[in-house]
N, C-alpha and C positions, 0 to 999 in steps of 0.2 A: 504494500500500500504506500501511498505518497505521504510520508511523514515529514513534517517541517519543524525545524528548530533554529533558533538564532544563537549566535555566539557573539559576544562583544557588548556594546553599550545598549542599555535599555532606556527608553525615553518615557515610558508610561508614568504619569503622575507628575512630570516636571512642568512647571509653569514658565514657559518661554525662557528656558535656560539654554544657553548655547553650548554645544558639544562638538567641537571640531574633531573629526576622525580621519585617520589615514585610510588608504585604500583597503587595508587588510583587517582593520580593527572591528568591523561589523560584517559578519557573515551570516547567511541564511542557508541552511542545509535542507535539501529535499531528497528523500530516499525514494527511489523508483525500483520496483522489483517485479518478479513474476506475478505478483498479485495485481499489478497494473497492466499486465499483458505481455511483459518481457518474456521471451521464450525460455530463457534459462538465466541463472543468476551469476554465472562466471563470465564477466565481460572483458575480453582481451584487447579489444580495439574500438575506438570511437572516431567518427568523422562526421562533418557537416557538409552537405553538398551545396551546389550553387543556388538551389531552390529553397534552401533553409531547412530541409529535412535532416534529422539526426539519424545516423546509422550506427548500429551496435553489433559487433561480432561476438558471439558467445560460443560455448562448446556444444551448443545444440541449436543452431540456427542463426540466420541473419535477420536483424530487426530494423525496420524503418519507422521513425517516430515523428509525428507532426506536432508534438507538444501536448496532445490529448490522448491519442490512441496509437497502438502499434499495428504494423503489418509484418507478419512473420513469414519468412521464406525458408523452406526446408527442401532437402533433396527429394527427387522423385525418381523412382525406379524406372529405367528404360527411357528417360527423357534426358538426352545428352546436353540439351541447352539449359537444364535446370542446375541448381546448386549441386555440385558433385559430392560434397562432403559437408556435414552440418557443423563441423568443428572449424570455426573461423579464426585465422591467425592475424590477418592484416587487411586494411582497406585503403584504397587510394582512388581519387577522382581525377580523370584526365581533363584536358582543356575543352572537350565537347560535352562534359557532364557524365560520361560513362564511368561506372564504378567498377574497379578492378579488385577482385576478392581473392586472397590467398588462403587456402585451407591448411589444416594441420598435416594433411597428406601431401602438401606442396603441389597442389593442383590449383591452377589459376582459372577463374571464370570471370565473365563480364556481364554487367547488368546495364541494359539500355533504358534510361529514364523516360525517353520519348515513347517507347513501346510498353514500358513498365513490365519488362520480362528479361530473362537471361538470354543472351545471344551467343551462338557458336562462332567465335571469331576465327577459328581455324578448323573447319569441318574434317579435313584430312588427318588431323592429329587428335586422336581420341584421348591420349594420355594427358597432354597439356601439363607436363611435369616441369615446374619452374620454381625457383626460390626467390627471385628478384624481379622487380619491376621498376622502370624508370621512364619518365616522360621527357622527351627531348624537345629542343627549342622549336621545331617545326610542328609539334603536336604528335609526332610518332610515339607509339608505346612500344618499348622493348622489354621482352621477358627472357630470362635465362636462368640456368641452374646447373646442378651437377647431374648430368645424365639425360637431360631433355633437350640439349642444344640451346639455341636461342631463336626468338621469333620476333619479327617486326610487324606490328599491327598499325595500319594507316587508315585514317578516316577519309573516305571518298564519298562525299555527300552524306547520304543516310546509310551507307554501307561500310563494312569493315573489310579491308583487304590485308591478308597476311602473307608474309614471306619468311620461310623457315630456313635455318642453317643448322645442319646436324653433322653427323659423322661423315657423310658423303662430301660435304662442302668444306668441313673444317678438320677432318681427320680424327675428330673426337667429339663426343656429345657432351663432354664436361666443359662448362664455360666458367671461367674465373671472373671475367668482367666484360662489360660492354660500355664503351666510353665515347662521348661526343666531345671533340676538342673545340678550341676557340674558332677554328675555321670550318666547323660543322662537319668534320670528317668523322666517320664511325670506325672505332677500333674494337676488335674482338680478341680477347685472350682466351685461347682454348687449351685443352690438354695436349694439343699437337702443335702449338706454336702461336704466333701472333699474326692476325689478319687485319686488313683494312678493307672497308666496303667501297667498291668503285663500280658505278653503274649497276648497282644491285648484285654485284658479284663479290665474293670474298677472295681478296688477293693476299697471298701469303707474304708477309713482310719479314718474318724471322722464324726459324725452326725452334728457337728457344722458348720454353714455357715460362710465362710470367704470371704472377699471382695478383699483382696490383698495378695500377697506373695513376699517376698524379701529374698535374699540369701547372706550370708557373712561368709567367712571361712567355718567351717563345719556345720553351722546351717542354717536351713530354718526358716523364721519368718512368721507365718500366722496371718493375722490381720483382725479383725472385729470391730464393734462399742463398744465392751465391753473390749477387752484386746488383747494382743499379746501372741501367744503361739509358743515358739521355738520348733524346731524338730532337734534332734541331729542325723546328717546323719551317723556318725561313729557308734553310738550305736543303730541307727535305732529306736528311740523312742522319743515321746514327753516329754518335761520337763514342769515344773510348769508354769502356765499362769502368765503373768505380767499385772496387772491392770493399767489403766490410772491414772494419778495423781488425788487424791481425790476419786478414785474408781468410777469415773463418766462414764456414757455412752456418747459417743461422736457422733456427726453427721459428719460422714466421707465423704469427697468429693473425694479425691484422695491421692495417696502416691507416693513417689519416694525415691531412695537411693543415697546418696552422697559417696564421698571418705571415706575410713576408716570405712565403715559400718554404717554411720549415716543415719537413716531413718527419713524422714519427712512425717507428716500426716497433710493434710489440712482440717480444719474444718471451720464452720461459725465464730467461736469465735477467731480463730487464728491458727497458726502452732504449732504442737507438735513435738518435736525432741526426737528421741530414739537412744541412743548410744548402738548399738547392741553388740560390743565386751565386754562392761561393763554391758550390760543388765540393763540399767537404763535410765531414762528420764533426759534431761538437758533443761535449758531455751532456747527456740528457738530464743528469742529476741537477744541473744548475737551474733547470726549469721547475723542479719539484722540491725546492728547499733542501737540496743536497741529499735527497732520498732516492734509493733505487726502487723502482716500481716493477715488480715481477708479475708475470702472467696478466698483463694489463688488458683491459677491454676499452675501446673508444666509443663514445656516444656523441652524436651531433644533434643539437636541439633544432627547433624550428627556425631559429635565426642564424644558424650556421656556426654557433659557438661549440667548442669542443669540451668534453668531460671525460675523465679517466677514472676507472675504478678497477679493483683487483682482489675481490673476495675478502676484503678487510673490514667492510662495514663503513668505509670512508669513500668519498668521491672527491676528485680534484677538479676544480673549476678553472677554465682558462680566462685570463685577464688580458687587456691590451699589453703588448710587449711580449706576449707569449710566455708569461710566467703563470704558474698554477698555485692555487691556494686550496688547502684541504678542508673539507666539511665532513664532520662525523655524523653519520645518519643512522646506522644500525649498531646497537651495542652488542657486545660479545655474547651475552646470554640469549639474545634473539638470533644472532647469526649462527649460533651452534645448533639451532633446531630447524633452520630452513635449508632447502636443498641448494639454493643459489640466490645471489643478489639479483634483483630485478628492479631496474630503475626506468622510469620515463620522465622526461623533463620537457616542460613547455614554458616559453617566455611569452607572457600575455601582453595585451594592448595597453595595460596600465603600468607596464614595466615591473611586473612581479613575475618571478620565476617559481614555478610549481614543480615539485619533485615528489613522485610517488615512490614508496618503498614497499617491499614485500616483507611485512612483519612489523613495521614501526610507523605506520600511518603516513601522513602527508606533511611535507615541508613547504613553506612559502617564503621566498627570499625577496623582500620588498626593496627594490633598488632606489626607491624614492627617499627612504629614510635609513637604509642600511640595516634594518632589523630582520631577524629570522623568526618565523612563527612555526610552531610544531603542533599539528592536530592529530589526535588519536581518539579511540573510542572513549577514553576517560575524560577528555576535556572538550569534546565536540559531539556532533551527531553523526560522525562517520560510522557506518554500520559495521566496519571491520578495519583492522590495521593492515590487511593483506590486499594491497592495491596493485593494479596491473597497467593502467593507462590513464592519460589525462589530456584534455584539449580545451580550447575556448571556442564558443560559438560566436556568431556575428553580433549578438547582443551583449557580449562581454561576460556571459555566464560560464563557469568552469564546470566541466563534466569529468567525473572520475569513475573508471571501471574497476570493479573489485573481484576478488575470488569468492564465490559462493554467496555474495550479498548484494548483487545487482549494481545499481548506479547511484552515485551521489552527485546531485547537481548543486553547485554553490553559487549564490548570488552575493555580490559585493556592493558596498556603498563607499564612495570616497568624497562625499560632499559634506561641508558643515551643515548641521541640521538644528533647527530650533522647533520647539513645539509650543503652541499657545492653546491653553484650555480656557474658554470663556468663563466656565464655572467649575474650577478645579475641585471644589468640595461637593459638587453635585453628583449623586449616584445615577441619576437618570441619563442614559446614553444620549437621548435626544438633546439634552442641554448643551452638549459639546459637539454635536453633529453640525458642522458649519456648512450651510448651503449657499451663503452669500459672502463674498469678499469684495469690497469696493474701496478705493482710495480717492479721496476728494482733493480739491485744489489747495486746501489748507494743510495737507499732509496727514489728515486723520484717516483712520481705517474704520469702515462700517462692516461689522460681521453680523450675519443673520443665522440663527440656529433653527433646527427642526422642532424645538420646543416652543417656537414663536417669539423668541426674544431678539431684540436688536441691541448690539453692544457697540459703543463708539470708543476708539482708542486714539491717543495722540501718536505722533510719528515715532515715539520711543516705546510704544505699546503699553503705555500706562492707561488704564481704563478711565474714561471720563464720565460715562453714564451708561445706563442700561434701561430699557423699557420694553414692556411686553406689547406685541402687536396683536390686538384682539381681533378675532374673526379670520385671521389669515396667517400664513407663514411668509417671512421675508425671503424672497427669491432673487430679486434683482434691484439694482439702483443705478441712477445716472444723475449728473449734476447739470443744472441749467446755467445760463449766463449770469444770473443773479446770485449764484451760490446756493440756491435751494436744492435739496436732494429729493428726487422723485423715486419713491420706493414701490416696486412691483411686488404684490403679495399673491400667494396662491390661496384664493378663496375670498379675498376682500378688496380686489381691484388695486387702485393706485393711490398712495398717500404722498403728500408733499410736506417735507420737513424744512423749517427755516434754516439759514446758515448756522445758527447756534446749535442745531441738533435737538432743539426742544420739542414740544408737543406739535404734532402735525397741524399745519395751518389750512390745508385743504385735503379733501378726500373725494376721489372720483370712483363711483360705482359704474362700471362699463355696461352699457345696455347691449342686449343680444337680440338678434332678429327672431330667434326662437322664443316663443312665450315661456315664461317661468324658468328659463335656463340661466344658470350661473356660470356657464363655461367661460364667458368673456372675462370674468373676474379671476380666473386661474392664470395669473400673469407669470409666465416663466422667464421672460426677458424683456428689456426695453432699452432703447437708445435715443439719443438726441442727434438728429441728422445735421447736415451741413447748412440747412436753411432754417434751423431753430425749430424743428418740429419734433415732437415726441412720438416715437413709434413703439407700439406694444405688441408683443407676440404672446398670444394667449393659447392655452391648451384646450381646444374645442371651439373657441370663439373666433379664431382667425386673427386678422390684423386689425388694430385700431390706431388712429393717429390723431394728434391735436397740434394745431399751429400756435406756438407760443407768442407769435406776433399779433394775434387777435386780442381785442379788448376782453372779450368773454371767451374763455378757453372751453372748448367742447370736443370730446372725443367722438370720432366717427368710425364706424365699423366697415371693413372691407372683407367680404367673404370670398374665399377662393372657390375653385370648381368642385372640389370633393371634400368629403368629411375628413379624410386623413390629411389633406393639405391644410385644413383649418386647425389641426392639432399641432400647434407650433411650440417649439422648445427653445429656440435660440434665434437671435437676429443680429446682423452686423452690416455696417456700411463700409464699402471699400474705398480706396483712394480715388477711383474713377467716378464715385457718386452712386454706383449701383448698390442696392440693398439686397442682402442674402438672408433668407429665413429658412431655418431647418424645420422640417415637418415630419410627420409619419409617412409621407409619400415623397421622400427625397427632399430636395431643396428648391425653393422658388427664388427667382432673381428678377429684379425689376428696377426701373428708373422711377423714383418716388413721384416725380411730377407727372409722368405718364400714367401711373397707376391711379393717382387721385382722380384723373379725368376719365379713365377707363379701367374698371376693376378687373378686366380680363387681360390687361396688358402686362403679362409677365411670362417668364420662361420657367419650365419645370424640368429639372434634371432628376430622373428617377431610375430605379433598377430595371434593367431590361435583360432577361435571360438570354436573349439572342445577340447581345452587344457586350463584348468584353471590355469596351471602353466606357460603359455606363457606371454610375454609382453602384457599388456591389452590395449595398444594404439600404433600405428605404428610410429607416429611422435615423435621422440626423440630429445628434445631440450637441455638437460643438462645431463652430465655424471660426476660422482664424485667418487673418491676412498677415503674412510675415513681412520682414523688412525689405524684401525684394518684390513685394506685391503678389506673391503666390497665395492662392486660396487653398486652405486645408479644411477638410470636412472630417468630423469624427462621428462614426456610426455605431449602432448597436449590433455587434456581431460581424461587421465587415472591416473593422479596423480603420485605418487612415485612408482617405481618398484625397489625392492632390489633383487640382484642376490643371489640365494642360490646355491653356487658353488658345483658341483659334478665333479667326474673324470670318463671319460674324460669330458672336459668342455662342449661338445655338449649336455650332459645329464643334465646340470644345468637348474634350473627353477627359477621363480620369485615370490616373495611375494609382494602383492599390498597394498598400503596405499592411501586411497581415502577420499572423503568427509565423508563417513560413519564412518571413523576412527577419524574424527575431523580435517582433512586437510581443510584449508580455501578455497582453490580453486584447481581444478584438472588440471589446465593449469600451468605447472611449467616452470619458466624462468631461475632460477639458483639454484644450490645446493652448500652448503659449510658446514664446521664443526667448532665449537668453541673449545676452549682449554679444556672444560669439556667433550667433546665427543658428544654433542648434534648436531643434523643435522638441519640446517636452510635452508629453501627454500623461494625464492621470487616467487610470483605468478602474474597472469594476472588479469585484470579486476577490479582493485581497492580493491582486497581482502586482500592485505597486505602481511605479512611475517608469516610463520608457523615455529615453533621450535618443533622438534621431539626428544623425548627420545627414542633411538633405543632399549633400554633394556626393557622398559615398553610398548612401542607402543603408548604413550600418546602425543598428540599435544597440543601446546599452541600457540595462534594466536595473532598477534599484528598489530594494525593500529595506526600510530604515528602522523598523521597530518590531518587537515581538508582541505588542498589544494586539489583541484579536480584532480590534476595530480600526486601528490607525491605517491599515492598508486598504480600507474600504473608502473610496473617494466619492465625493458628492458631485453630481452633475452641475456644471457651470461655475463651480467655486474655485477660482484661481485669480491671481493678480501678480503683476510685476512692479516692484517698488522703484522709486527714483534712483536708488543705487544699484539696481540690477538684480536684487534678490527675487526669487520666485516663491510664491505662496500658493499652497493647495489646501482646499478644505476637505476634511475627511470626517468619518463618523466618530473620530476621537480627536477633535481639535484641528488646528491649522499647523501645517509645517511646509 
C-alpha cells in the first residue's frame, strides 16, 4: 500500500514562524509495493521515459506506472516478441523512445511505445544474447556481449533494421567493447582481434585482442593485459606499444578514464594510473591519499563522475584535479553478512548526490551545504536498508528500488516556508481553511476562511481585525479606485468595505432571471476591468457587471448559452483587454464592450474528444496570465492547459501538462508565477505544490508538512507579495 511519512521539520501549530530549510532537510517518503499493483517487490532498475511514465524492472516482470496504476508485462510462451524473461536487470530508453530491456539471462528485448508492445528487432536471431547496450550519436543502438557477437539496430522511420556481426565476420562471438570515436568511427574489440566498421563491413585493424578502449585528444588507447597501444587518429596509424611498469603482464579487471586523460586500470594487486597526454604511468596511490586500492571496481554516475570501491564498505569519490576522497558507507558488521557491495549513485537536479547501499540504507550528499545525510529504517520511512537502484524523475522526485520491499518515492522541499493560522487556538478545521487571499494597495492582506470569517493583517502579518460575514463565505475580493474593497461571498452576493476595513458600507444582492434562485449570489470570483467596471463570476448565475462610473451602481446579469457555462468559478482580464471566465463547460472569452451590447458575443473553448488541441477537461478552476502574456488554465482532472495563441483567437489551441509530465496532481486549484518566471500550481488531494519551468516543461513537486490538512489546497486562494513571496491557502492555514 502507499504509505506516506515525513522526515524533517514539522510546521503544524506554528503561527507564521519562518523555517528556512535546505534541500534535504524535509523529506516525504511514499512506499509503493505489490499491494498497489507492482508485480513483485524486488526492484532492480528504474527509468522514466520521455512521456513521463515510470518503468520498474523486478525479478518477476516489467512494470509501467503512470502515477496511479501499473501495467505489468510478463513473458508469454511461444511469443518471440514478448518479454523473454521476467527477471529484469536493466532499462534504457533510446532517442526514439524505444525501451531496451536486459534480463537476468542476458537477453535483450525492445518495447515500442508507439505500438505499446514488444518488437522483434532482429527476427533472424532468436537468442539475442547480449550484456551491453549503448546509444551512439546518430541514434544507432549497439548491443554486444560474451558469446552473442554484436548487433547494430537502426531506426528507419517506424521500422527497426538490424545488422549483426558474429563469429563469421569477427572470428569470435565474444565482444569486449564497441566504441564510437570522436570522428564517429565504430571500433569493435572481439576475441579474435580489433575491427573497424567501414561501409557496414568489419575491417580487421589488428590481430591483437584488446579488453578496453579509451579516447583522449587525438589518440585512441587500446588496452590488454600486456600493454597499451595508442592509435593516432590524425595520422590514422598505431604508434609504439607502452608496456606496464616492470614489463609485467597484469590481471585486468576493468578500466575507466578521468579528467585530463588519466586512465585507471584495476587489477588484483592495485590500481595502475596512465597519464595519456604524457604517455607515461604515474603512482596511483597519490590519487587515493597514498593508499593502495586492490580489487577495485569503477562506477560512473549520471554526470560522468567516477567512484571507486573495493569490498571494504568504503567508496572513493572523484574530485576536480583527479584526487579521490573516501566515504565510509557500510560498517564491518553489515559487510560481513552481505554477499557483495552494491552501490548506485545519482546526482540530482538540486545538486544532491544519492547513494544506495545494500544493507545500510540511503546516503544523500548535499553539495549545497557540504552535509551528508544517512537514512535507514530506524530514522526514516525507508521500508528496508537493502537498496538496489535510485533515479530522479522530471518533477524532481527521487525513486529508490529495494530488495523485497518495493519502491520508495521521496519528495523534497528546499524553499523557506512560513505558515499562518488565522485562528491558531481554534479546533474547528474550517476556521483555518483559507479560501481567500487578497493584498490591497495599503499593503494589508485580507484572508477569508470557510468558517465565514474575514481577517485583515498588516504587511508584517500582524492581525488588525476580524469579523464574521453573515449569510455567506468570503471567496473573492478586489479593490476599486477609491480604496474600497469589494468582497464576493458564496451565498450572500457582494459586500463593499470602506478603506479602513470597517463595517460594510454597501451590500448588493444579485438578482437572477430564474425566480426564487440564489445562484447569482454564489460569487466565486470578481475583478475590476480596465474601464472601472466590476465583473462577477457566479456559480449558477453566470456573469454580472456594474459600471462604477455611474451615479447609481446597479449590477446587470449576462446569461450564457448553457447551464454549465453559467457555472463560473474564476474570471480574469488579460493585457489585451479580453476577459476569460472559467466555467463547467470550458472557458469563455470575450471583449467586455462587445458582450455588454450582445450577450452572445463570446468564444467558448471546451473539451472536444475529437480534437487533441482542445481543452482536455471542461471544469476550469484557475486562469492565469504570466509575465510573457501566456494564458494558463487549471482544470479538474486535466491538469494545466497552456493557450497556444493563433489569429484569429478562435483558431488557438492548447498544450497539456498532466501527471505524465510530472505534475503532482491533475486537479488544479490555483496558478501563479514567481519572479524567475516559473509557474507554480497548488493542487487537490494532498499532493502539494508543483513548480513548472515553462521553457523546459520540467516539474518539481513539493510537500512541506506532515499535517493531514496542510497539503489540501483551496480553490482560488493564492497571492504574490510585493517582495516576490508566494502565498497559498490550504485547509490548514496559509503558506
